KOLGUDREN-149772 format. One record per residue: residue in one letter; x, y, z of N, C-alpha, C in turn. Coordinates in steps of 0.001 Angstrom, whole numbers, padded with zeros to 6 digits, always signed. Layout:
BEGIN
AXYZXYZXYZ ...
END
This chain:
BEGIN
M-011399-008235+062630-012732-007954+062127-012652-007126+060834 S-013748-007135+060074-013732-006520+058761-014422-005169+058757 S-015743-005136+058547-016434-003867+058467-017858-004009+058952 T-018468-002860+059279-019871-002870+059666-020727-002964+058419 L-022027-003104+058617-022953-003291+057503-022870-002163+056488 F-022716-000913+056958-022763+000236+056062-021408+000613+055478 E-020355-000013+055960-019033+000310+055443-018735-000523+054199 S-017796-000048+053393-017447-000752+052167-016638-001995+052501 G-016580-002894+051570-015815-004119+051772-016681-005340+051526 N-016073-006391+050988-016804-007618+050680-017113-008414+051938 D-016187-008392+052901-016392-009105+054161-017101-008209+055165 I-017916-008838+056016-018716-008092+056983-018663-008796+058338 D-018650-008001+059395-018667-008567+060741-020059-009093+061071 F-020111-010048+061988-021395-010537+062490-021218-011026+063919 V-022328-011117+064636-022356-011698+065978-023481-012724+065989 A-023140-013970+066238-024135-015043+066297-024353-015428+067754 S-025566-015215+068254-025870-015589+069633-026281-017056+069687 C-026131-017661+070879-026435-019091+071019-026685-019434+072480 P-027173-020642+072790-027354-021059+074178-026014-021107+074910 L-026019-020751+076189-024797-020812+076993-024261-022245+077026 G-022945-022360+076895-022305-023667+076929-022100-024287+075561 L-022758-023725+074547-022673-024302+073199-021900-023402+072232 E-021148-022460+072781-020405-021527+071934-019378-022235+071041 K-018672-023230+071583-017662-023930+070782-018310-024747+069669 A-019468-025323+069957-020178-026073+068917-020619-025126+067805 L-021082-023932+068187-021488-022949+067188-020293-022480+066365 K-019162-022269+067019-017958-021851+066299-017591-022872+065222 Y-017640-024141+065578-017319-025204+064613-018309-025180+063455 E-019594-024986+063768-020619-024952+062730-020409-023764+061792 L-020173-022578+062362-019990-021376+061546-018757-021487+060653 K-017703-022096+061160-016500-022302+060353-016808-023187+059149 S-017622-024220+059369-017983-025119+058273-018844-024419+057218 L-019484-023303+057611-020347-022556+056688-019603-021417+055992 G-018303-021264+056276-017497-020280+055570-017094-019058+056356 A-017451-018985+057639-017080-017830+058454-015613-017916+058866 A-015027-016750+059169-013609-016696+059532-013404-015739+060702 S-012159-015706+061206-011776-014815+062317-012736-014967+063495 L-013077-016194+063838-014094-016467+064845-013550-016326+066263 Q-014307-015637+067101-013949-015421+068503-015119-015825+069386 V-014851-016719+070338-015897-017191+071242-016018-016258+072434 E-017217-015795+072699-017520-015014+073895-018729-015640+074577 R-019037-015202+075777-020143-015780+076521-021470-015586+075773 G-022079-016687+075388-023370-016633+074733-023355-016227+073279 C-022170-016140+072667-022126-015744+071254-020786-016075+070631 V-020753-016007+069317-019520-016140+068550-019462-014964+067586 K-018337-014256+067579-018142-013131+066669-017198-013550+065551 G-017419-012978+064381-016550-013315+063270-016805-012429+062069 S-016288-012851+060926-016508-012126+059674-016793-013138+058580 V-017487-012672+057556-017873-013552+056458-018154-012689+055232 E-018092-013277+054056-018484-012553+052855-019954-012146+052971 R-020261-010952+052495-021649-010473+052583-022642-011475+052010 S-022255-012131+050936-023169-013057+050268-023461-014293+051113 L-022661-014509+052166-022837-015706+052988-023640-015449+054265 I-024043-014200+054518-024898-013922+055680-026186-014746+055566 G-026702-014861+054371-027894-015673+054154-027654-017129+054491 K-026492-017653+054129-026171-019051+054396-026095-019322+055902 L-025532-018384+056666-025464-018559+058119-026864-018655+058703 N-027767-017800+058238-029144-017813+058731-029887-019080+058326 V-029735-019476+057083-030474-020625+056559-029983-021947+057153 C-028677-022073+057335-028094-023376+057652-027733-023601+059116 S-027614-022556+059918-027206-022766+061309-028314-023451+062096 R-027950-024505+062817-028879-025221+063681-028748-024777+065136 I-027643-024119+065470-027337-023809+066871-027534-022331+067199 A-027338-021439+066239-027444-019999+066506-028882-019588+066804 H-029022-018550+067644-030331-017960+067916-030636-016828+066951 T-029627-016038+066631-029820-014935+065686-028466-014508+065131 I-028467-013956+063933-027249-013426+063307-027384-011907+063286 M-026614-011248+064161-026654-009799+064284-025526-009172+063469 L-025816-007997+062884-024825-007286+062083-024501-005941+062724 P-023242-005678+063083-022871-004367+063621-023094-003279+062568 I-023773-002199+062968-023997-001114+062004-023309+000180+062420 A-022939+000308+063698-022254+001534+064134-021583+001294+065475 R-020447+001955+065682-019710+001866+066943-019250+003262+067325 V-019243+003554+068628-018806+004865+069088-018285+004751+070517 K-017337+005619+070848-016809+005686+072214-017349+006955+072845 V-018280+006824+073784-018851+007978+074480-018791+007725+075981 E-018826+008831+076751-018677+008717+078201-019970+008988+078959 S-020970+009552+078302-022178+009946+079022-023434+009599+078229 E-024558+009581+078936-025839+009327+078293-026153+010407+077261 K-025881+011666+077593-026170+012765+076676-025374+012634+075380 A-024087+012284+075525-023252+012136+074330-023776+011009+073441 F-024266+009955+074073-024828+008832+073307-026088+009270+072569 V-026975+009978+073281-028226+010437+072662-027941+011371+071486 D-027001+012274+071662-026639+013187+070574-026118+012417+069359 W-025332+011410+069627-024766+010595+068547-025877+009871+067782 V-026838+009296+068495-027955+008611+067843-028788+009601+067037 H-029022+010808+067602-029768+011845+066881-029130+012133+065523 D-027814+012194+065513-027097+012567+064290-027029+011427+063270 R-027034+010169+063744-026747+009046+062860-027925+008131+062521 A-028891+008004+063422-029889+006930+063300-030686+006961+062008 H-030941+008155+061449-031734+008211+060221-031020+007540+059051 T-029719+007325+059163-028988+006654+058084-029045+005134+058219 W-029584+004646+059341-029610+003200+059588-030861+002515+059048 I-031866+003286+058700-033138+002713+058263-033451+003191+056859 C-033685+002249+055969-034059+002615+054601-035462+003200+054609 E-035658+004228+053800-036934+004943+053819-038062+004083+053268 R-039192+004099+053963-040410+003465+053499-041587+004127+054208 E-042777+003968+053702-043922+004690+054251-044201+004316+055702 E-044162+003042+056017-044456+002589+057377-043254+001864+057938 I-042776+002332+059068-041577+001746+059668-041897+001249+061069 R-041637-000027+061317-041797-000612+062644-040446-001162+063089 F-040099-000928+064359-038825-001426+064849-038989-001957+066273 E-038041-002757+066689-037963-003240+068062-036524-003077+068513 A-036324-002910+069807-034968-002704+070322-034782-003439+071640 D-033556-003847+071883-033156-004446+073150-031796-003862+073500 A-031392-003989+074758-030134-003361+075176-029421-004205+076221 I-028094-004120+076199-027236-004749+077204-026279-003681+077697 A-026209-003489+079014-025319-002464+079579-024340-003105+080551 H-023055-002859+080335-022028-003327+081258-022198-002624+082598 K-021755-003258+083660-021947-002698+085004-021304-001325+085172 D-020285-001015+084372-019628+000285+084471-020246+001344+083556 A-021261+000955+082792-021915+001923+081900-022662+002967+082721 P-022780+004188+082226-023438+005258+082985-024958+005133+083025 I-025507+004067+082422-026952+003904+082322-027254+002407+082311 N-028378+002007+082927-028702+000580+082940-029367+000164+081621 A-029531-001148+081438-030008-001670+080158-031408-001173+079819 R-032296-001128+080813-033666-000702+080539-033707+000756+080081 S-032970+001609+080775-032943+003024+080402-032254+003219+079049 L-031207+002444+078819-030497+002523+077539-031446+002191+076393 N-032278+001192+076595-033252+000804+075587-034213+001954+075278 F-034732+002586+076338-035694+003672+076160-035078+004885+075470 V-033890+005313+075933-033301+006524+075348-032872+006279+073902 F-032432+005065+073608-032069+004749+072227-033299+004817+071326 S-034391+004208+071774-035610+004186+070957-036136+005598+070711 D-036138+006431+071761-036603+007810+071601-035695+008605+070663 A-034391+008434+070832-033450+009175+069989-033553+008741+068533 L-033799+007440+068306-033945+006949+066939-035180+007576+066275 R-036298+007620+067011-037508+008245+066472-037257+009716+066123 D-036632+010443+067062-036376+011871+066855-035448+012114+065669 S-034493+011184+065468-033552+011334+064366-034272+011247+063019 L-035207+010324+062900-035943+010193+061645-036875+011373+061404 V-037513+011849+062472-038394+013002+062332-037589+014223+061909 K-036416+014409+062528-035541+015536+062193-035119+015480+060726 A-034987+014265+060198-034597+014099+058794-035800+014109+057855 K-036955+014558+058404-038197+014661+057636-038630+013312+057069 R-038485+012293+057900-038916+010940+057560-040097+010567+058445 P-040904+009589+058068-042040+009181+058912-041562+008752+060298 R-042297+009156+061333-041929+008767+062687-042146+007260+062853 P-041125+006504+063207-041258+005046+063301-042062+004620+064525 T-042667+003468+064448-043445+002892+065547-042668+001729+066148 R-042544+001753+067465-041910+000619+068126-042967-000457+068334 S-042704-001660+067808-043700-002719+067850-043026-004085+067869 K-043564-004990+068699-043075-006367+068728-043737-007208+067645 F-044773-006658+067001-045491-007389+065972-044846-007163+064607 Q-044119-008139+064139-043477-008118+062829-042712-006824+062543 P-041773-006445+063396-040954-005259+063094-040039-005529+061907 Q-039787-004484+061112-038847-004658+059997-037400-004580+060453 Y-037181-003875+061569-035822-003680+062073-035781-004034+063555 R-034831-004877+063930-034656-005286+065330-033235-004927+065746 F-033134-003932+066642-031837-003422+067063-031418-004026+068398 L-030123-004131+068571-029531-004458+069874-028445-003434+070148 V-028528-002762+071307-027533-001771+071707-026717-002350+072856 V-025412-002367+072700-024528-002929+073726-023558-001852+074185 W-023609-001527+075486-022678-000545+076069-021692-001315+076937 S-020464-001428+076482-019419-002178+077183-018264-001258+077537 R-017222-001840+078068-016032-001046+078413-015425-000386+077184 D-015611-001037+076032-014993-000542+074802-015813+000530+074102 G-016997+000822+074621-017859+001819+073997-019231+001246+073694 V-019934+001884+072780-021287+001471+072426-021296+000910+071009 E-021997-000200+070853-022153-000809+069536-023638-001021+069275 V-024081-000666+068081-025464-000883+067672-025460-001978+066610 L-026294-002996+066838-026366-004122+065920-027793-004261+065396 L-027904-004831+064207-029191-005029+063562-029345-006514+063230 S-030469-007108+063603-030685-008532+063352-031008-008771+061882 S-030250-009671+061267-030569-010080+059900-031574-011227+059899 S-031773-011838+061073-032601-013039+061178-034085-012725+061331 G-034391-011794+062227-035787-011562+062571-036220-012526+063653 R-037263-013303+063405-037711-014297+064373-036534-015207+064746 P-036338-015493+066056-035189-016305+066480-035051-017595+065676 L-033831-017946+065333-033573-019098+064475-033963-020417+065123 H-033962-020456+066461-034291-021724+067125-035779-022061+067018 M-036602-021115+066623-038042-021349+066499-038337-021990+065145 R-038191-023303+065080-038348-024039+063822-039802-024056+063356 G-040728-024021+064332-042137-024028+063984-042857-025335+064243 F-042109-026432+064467-042794-027716+064629-043442-027894+066007 R-043134-026996+066955-043794-027100+068262-044991-026159+068372 R-045330-025466+067310-046439-024519+067332-047751-025241+067656 G-048452-024760+068680-049730-025349+069059-049630-026580+069925 V-048409-026990+070294-048214-028189+071116-047864-027767+072539 K-048645-028204+073517-048390-027865+074914-047408-028874+075517 V-046269-028344+076001-045204-029200+076519-044715-028642+077848 N-044421-029528+078805-043874-029115+080092-042355-029067+080007 A-041761-027901+080332-040300-027709+080324-039660-028160+079014 P-040067-027606+077867-039509-028041+076579-038061-027594+076401 M-037318-028390+075647-035938-028049+075292-035946-027248+074001 R-035198-026155+073972-035097-025379+072737-034462-026221+071640 E-034937-025998+070429-034427-026744+069288-032930-026541+069101 S-032454-025313+069319-031030-025022+069157-030192-025727+070218 V-030746-025895+071419-030037-026630+072469-029913-028097+072069 A-031000-028676+071579-030962-030067+071138-029925-030263+070037 A-029923-029354+069065-028947-029452+067967-027526-029305+068486 G-027338-028403+069454-026011-028207+070030-025528-029407+070806 L-026422-030045+071568-026052-031244+072316-025612-032361+071375 L-026345-032532+070296-026003-033570+069322-024653-033289+068662 S-024378-032009+068421-023102-031631+067827-021956-031832+068811 M-022133-031346+070041-021089-031494+071067-020778-032960+071322 G-021837-033780+071390-021649-035193+071697-021272-036043+070511 N-021243-035444+069313-020883-036141+068077-021807-037333+067843 A-023109-037052+067772-024104-038080+067468-024201-038222+065957 S-023396-039079+065395-023304-039215+063945-024560-039855+063362 A-024969-039354+062194-026127-039916+061494-025814-041286+060907 R-024543-041701+060940-024168-043014+060407-024600-044153+061334 F-024858-043818+062610-025222-044844+063585-026712-044785+063917 A-027275-045936+064275-028660-045978+064745-028793-045073+065961 F-029993-044533+066153-030215-043506+067174-031472-043849+067961 H-031415-043637+069284-032607-043895+070102-032656-042901+071261 D-033810-042227+071406-034080-041387+072571-035221-042042+073350 P-034902-042733+074474-035930-043456+075233-036730-042581+076200 F-036340-041313+076368-037088-040341+077173-037405-039149+076267 C-038152-039377+075197-038213-038401+074113-039009-037148+074445 G-039911-037185+075434-040733-036012+075698-041481-035604+074436 S-041353-034343+074036-042029-033877+072821-041252-034206+071547 G-040128-034916+071688-039401-035412+070520-038373-034489+069922 T-038046-033391+070613-037172-032379+070018-035808-032932+069611 I-035185-033721+070488-033843-034236+070183-033874-035144+068959 A-034819-036077+068920-034900-037008+067787-035273-036282+066498 I-036129-035281+066596-036500-034507+065406-035290-033760+064857 E-034504-033138+065742-033301-032433+065286-032296-033399+064666 Q-032174-034603+065233-031274-035605+064652-031763-036033+063274 T-033078-036164+063118-033644-036565+061829-033441-035483+060775 L-033688-034222+061160-033475-033116+060225-032021-033062+059755 K-031109-033279+060703-029683-033268+060345-029336-034457+059453 A-029878-035642+059773-029572-036841+058997-030099-036745+057567 L-031190-035996+057384-031775-035836+056055-031271-034587+055328 N-030328-033876+055946-029796-032627+055372-030889-031584+055168 I-031866-031567+056076-032905-030547+056024-032448-029378+056897 F-032166-028243+056286-031668-027095+057034-032841-026267+057568 P-032725-025787+058808-033884-025179+059486-034438-023923+058842 G-033623-023176+058102-034105-021913+057534-034419-021960+056048 A-034478-023154+055473-034638-023267+054023-035994-022789+053520 S-036995-022778+054399-038350-022421+053952-038965-021286+054755 R-038145-020463+055395-038685-019354+056181-038158-018023+055657 K-038763-016951+056120-038327-015611+055746-037453-015003+056843 F-036588-014099+056453-035688-013415+057379-035849-011903+057225 D-035581-011152+058290-035743-009700+058248-034976-009066+057092 A-033749-009528+056876-032907-008908+055844-033521-009019+054455 E-034388-010009+054252-035034-010162+052953-036112-009109+052727 Y-036584-008485+053811-037640-007470+053710-037085-006051+053635 W-035794-005872+053918-035242-004524+053862-035323-003988+052435 P-035751-002738+052260-035933-002173+050912-034634-002167+050119 G-034753-002464+048842-033578-002448+047988-032589-003529+048384 D-031371-003412+047865-030321-004349+048233-028983-003620+048263 A-029029-002425+048885-027822-001598+048914-026687-002261+049683 W-027021-003214+050577-025988-003819+051424-025523-005177+050906 G-026046-005585+049752-025539-006787+049101-025824-008081+049825 L-027003-008212+050446-027314-009399+051236-028382-010293+050610 K-029346-009705+049933-030553-010447+049552-030280-011633+048632 Q-029426-011461+047663-029153-012541+046727-028604-013767+047455 G-027812-013523+048513-027229-014623+049267-028274-015488+049956 F-029376-014857+050391-030437-015628+051035-031098-016569+050028 G-031409-016044+048839-032036-016877+047818-031143-018031+047393 E-029860-017744+047212-028919-018789+046807-028768-019842+047896 A-028726-019401+049168-028568-020339+050274-029774-021268+050393 K-030966-020714+050211-032181-021546+050289-032216-022573+049158 A-031869-022137+047954-031875-023058+046810-030853-024175+047007 E-029675-023801+047488-028629-024791+047722-029045-025773+048818 A-029660-025254+049891-030086-026110+050997-031144-027109+050546 K-032111-026659+049770-033189-027546+049311-032663-028628+048370 A-031612-028301+047631-031045-029277+046692-030283-030391+047403 K-029907-030179+048663-029112-031159+049408-029951-032143+050216 V-031266-031950+050259-032128-032808+051081-032085-034246+050580 L-031940-035179+051528-031907-036607+051201-033312-037205+051289 S-033524-038309+050609-034850-038939+050568-035014-040054+051585 S-033916-040464+052227-034008-041563+053192-032937-041423+054257 L-033159-042089+055392-032200-042082+056491-031142-043159+056275 E-029905-042839+056634-028840-043828+056530-028988-044895+057609 S-029455-044502+058793-029644-045429+059909-030958-045110+060616 E-031512-046083+061305-032802-045927+061968-032729-044924+063117 I-033768-044120+063268-033895-043183+064387-035168-043547+065143 R-035017-043904+066429-036134-044329+067262-036341-043320+068396 L-037586-043135+068796-037888-042319+069964-039088-042909+070683 S-039017-042855+072016-040075-043459+072821-040175-042757+074165 D-041284-042985+074831-041523-042430+076156-042645-043255+076794 W-042716-043230+078137-043732-043999+078837-045035-043216+078991 H-044969-041898+078912-046123-041066+079200-046944-040796+077934 D-048243-041012+078038-049131-040823+076890-049097-039396+076360 N-049052-038408+077281-049056-037010+076824-047783-036664+076066 A-046658-037298+076441-045408-037072+075714-045502-037640+074300 I-046052-038835+074172-046193-039455+072850-047129-038629+071972 E-048191-038121+072569-049121-037277+071810-048436-036010+071314 A-047647-035371+072204-046938-034149+071815-045883-034442+070753 A-045111-035528+070955-044059-035884+069998-044651-036208+068627 T-045781-036917+068622-046432-037270+067354-046872-036022+066602 Q-047416-035042+067341-047838-033795+066700-046642-033013+066170 C-045544-032967+066946-044330-032262+066494-043738-032927+065259 I-043732-034247+065227-043226-034975+064057-044062-034645+062826 E-045374-034608+063022-046283-034256+061920-046005-032833+061437 N-045871-031890+062385-045614-030496+062026-044291-030330+061276 A-043307-031168+061634-041988-031084+061005-041940-031793+059653 G-043021-032486+059297-043061-033193+058023-042223-034457+058002 L-042066-035103+059177-041163-036254+059286-041888-037565+059588 R-043208-037602+059439-043962-038808+059782-043515-040021+058959 K-043006-039771+057785-042531-040852+056915-041273-041519+057471 Y-040544-040809+058330-039228-041283+058736-039155-041772+060189 I-039907-041159+061095-039813-041524+062513-041210-041609+063130 E-041308-042385+064211-042576-042558+064922-042299-042657+066414 A-043050-041918+067215-042911-041978+068673-043749-043132+069206 K-043118-043976+070031-043806-045150+070577-043822-045106+072106 R-044898-045626+072684-045032-045677+074149-044337-046936+074661 L-043174-046737+075259-042374-047846+075790-041711-047421+077084 D-041513-048364+077990-040741-048129+079206-039275-047993+078812 A-038659-046881+079176-037276-046619+078759-036327-047716+079205 R-036621-048315+080347-035719-049344+080881-035871-050677+080171 K-036881-050768+079289-037100-052008+078549-037023-051798+077040 S-036841-050564+076630-036913-050248+075192-035564-050298+074484 I-034469-050380+075250-033132-050336+074645-032833-051638+073918 L-032505-051556+072637-032144-052731+071858-030676-053067+072056 D-030311-054285+071764-028921-054739+071887-028226-054499+070549 D-027571-053339+070415-026983-052954+069124-025712-052161+069392 D-024567-052740+069046-023287-052080+069360-022981-050918+068428 S-023892-050609+067489-023661-049465+066601-024592-048297+066922 Q-025404-048401+067982-026406-047371+068252-025869-046264+069174 T-026435-045088+068986-026192-043958+069879-027472-043706+070663 I-027358-043692+071980-028511-043460+072848-028385-042066+073438 V-029395-041231+073221-029355-039838+073660-030629-039522+074424 S-030497-038899+075591-031688-038539+076355-031477-037301+077210 N-032554-036527+077320-032651-035424+078275-033427-035979+079464 L-032703-036448+080486-033352-037121+081609-034078-036125+082514 P-035116-036593+083233-035872-035699+084123-034963-034976+085113 F-035234-033681+085299-034488-032861+086245-035224-032845+087571 G-034508-033064+088652-035131-033058+089969-035815-031749+090306 E-035188-030608+089952-035744-029302+090316-036992-028968+089505 R-037094-029524+088289-038177-029130+087397-039335-030119+087370 L-039001-031402+087154-040063-032337+086800-040327-033426+087837 A-039358-033789+088624-039536-034910+089532-040038-034428+090884 T-041032-035130+091414-041585-034752+092721-041054-035641+093826 N-040500-036796+093473-040005-037742+094463-038546-038043+094148 R-037622-037560+094999-036192-037698+094730-035755-039160+094717 L-036295-039967+095632-035926-041380+095662-036388-042093+094397 Q-037571-041726+093935-038086-042315+092702-037219-041915+091510 L-036783-040651+091497-035922-040167+090418-034584-040895+090434 D-033991-041053+091624-032722-041777+091731-032878-043210+091234 G-034010-043835+091574-034254-045199+091124-034363-045299+089616 L-034976-044284+088984-035079-044252+087528-033699-044220+086892 Y-032838-043330+087383-031480-043230+086854-030739-044551+087036 R-030887-045136+088212-030133-046346+088540-030567-047526+087658 T-031877-047734+087531-032349-048872+086746-032110-048661+085247 F-032198-047408+084792-031883-047119+083390-030408-047395+083132 G-029551-046991+084057-028123-047262+083928-027820-048750+083917 E-028537-049501+084751-028335-050957+084793-028698-051583+083456 R-029757-051087+082838-030153-051607+081524-029075-051307+080486 L-028500-050111+080546-027426-049770+079613-026188-050626+079834 Q-025919-050966+081089-024768-051817+081401-024920-053211+080797 Q-026164-053647+080609-026437-055000+080140-026553-055106+078631 T-026542-053975+077931-026743-053997+076482-025539-053426+075742 K-025553-053656+074424-024481-053138+073578-024880-051790+073003 W-023918-050886+072888-024136-049584+072274-022797-048991+071881 H-022856-048002+071021-021638-047318+070578-021356-046088+071428 R-022423-045314+071709-022248-044057+072448-023521-043743+073231 V-023347-043167+074431-024467-042715+075250-024256-041241+075577 L-025277-040425+075309-025247-039007+075646-026415-038727+076583 I-026106-038220+077766-027141-037919+078752-027037-036450+079155 F-028147-035735+079025-028221-034344+079479-029041-034317+080754 S-028440-033809+081844-029133-033859+083128-028585-032825+084098 A-029438-032438+085037-029029-031547+086122-028895-032297+087434 H-029123-033607+087404-028992-034389+088636-027527-034387+089066 P-027222-034018+090316-025818-033920+090746-025081-035259+090815 K-025821-036366+090783-025194-037692+090884-025428-038520+089625 T-025569-037856+088503-025880-038568+087264-024888-039675+086961 D-023589-039351+086923-022590-040354+086547-022523-041493+087551 T-022713-041205+088847-022675-042247+089871-023872-043183+089744 L-025070-042613+089595-026280-043417+089523-026338-044248+088239 M-025822-043719+087133-025862-044445+085869-024962-045678+085897 G-023857-045617+086664-022992-046776+086825-022241-047184+085577 L-021986-046243+084666-021295-046555+083416-019811-046219+083474 G-019327-045918+084677-017942-045519+084828-017758-044030+084617 K-016523-043598+084627-016232-042178+084441-016602-041756+083032 P-017353-040670+082885-017720-040225+081528-016483-039869+080707 E-016543-040176+079427-015471-039798+078514-015352-038283+078442 K-016506-037587+078437-016566-036132+078416-017722-035666+079291 R-017581-034449+079827-018672-033825+080570-018612-032327+080307 W-019669-031796+079658-019701-030384+079309-020752-029651+080148 P-020400-028529+080770-021409-027728+081484-022262-026939+080500 I-023562-027181+080508-024490-026485+079623-025712-026106+080450 P-025800-024865+080920-026908-024464+081799-028266-024662+081141 S-029230-025071+081946-030621-025142+081499-031376-024047+082233 G-031432-022866+081615-031945-021701+082322-030997-021366+083464 K-031525-021327+084683-030700-021055+085861-030246-022339+086549 I-030601-023470+085960-030255-024761+086561-028902-025230+086045 R-028039-025662+086940-026710-026156+086584-026846-027580+086030 S-026569-027742+084771-026742-029046+084134-025540-029373+083256 F-025443-030648+082866-024276-031117+082119-024702-032091+081018 L-023872-032159+079975-023982-033188+078961-022862-034199+079231 Y-023250-035455+079437-022289-036526+079701-022183-037410+078458 R-020951-037878+078197-020756-038793+077065-019933-039993+077477 W-020471-041161+077175-019751-042411+077321-019639-043076+075958 S-018483-043649+075630-018287-044343+074352-017632-045692+074589 R-017941-046628+073708-017311-047964+073770-016531-048211+072495 
END
């Protein structure tokens, strides 16, 4: 590792959080964006990068939830020692301004002398007291557009305080705003599944169980080189001044991302569903994403919508028995008849995301080429891949 945000040096440490099971996909993505010394941990990837590239990670990552920057580390044994340390240091972590709003979250290892909820409270109080002691305005803790979002982690190795450079979670693209969806898939999960399964934009694409269209929309954005953060703001852009050498990188990353956008798709992207409410939701999401020119959601029976094309990739998030299906026999029949249709047609690759314990058996496509465990909340689910 290199250095924390406030330490000297061109390279800076970062922690990129992500959906469970997609850490390796995120590592590959971050490496392609210029990050180095990457280490995979549960739910995140740690590494280092040039300060000027923190903006690029935020603008271009499709899989990360947030890019956190370590700002301080300490080895303490007690709650009191931690509070004293925050009292002495916290006023140096926030640039002075008339009105200061912050938010905090905490993670405490089981051996820590304090639980996560209490750690959050004592950190927030100590941070406020530190600024007041330094004759600075008393900060307000607020979830409404905070300028600073802290994460405190107490592990076996000590305590680390991190600051989010992202702000609003990166997976919140904005195209689902105002759309009511049952059990929606996070955008970052969809992007991660496509990356793990190697759904290349060179091949035709079809999602016959599209729901609100998240998977097909993410595939379209990737195929058109539209990066998710090219038109949004990040917390680091609002920090006063540029003492930490980050702001210019955000502007450069956005300009570079916008210059790479393509005007047309290399291959057709299709999405369909049998349910009217799904088509309505998908159509609204496509409109919100600005992709109406490129893709259209159609009402079709999934078992009849598959075209005979040996160059196509078929990707679907199939109904989960625990979440959406009320009749197990009916659900099994859906898997079986959909699998039979796939057996009768030509395709290049099939990617199925499901929590059904008999997915591979019911689909009847033989042993999957790959099977990755990717939890869906607390539900045990997998991404299956078959290739011809």
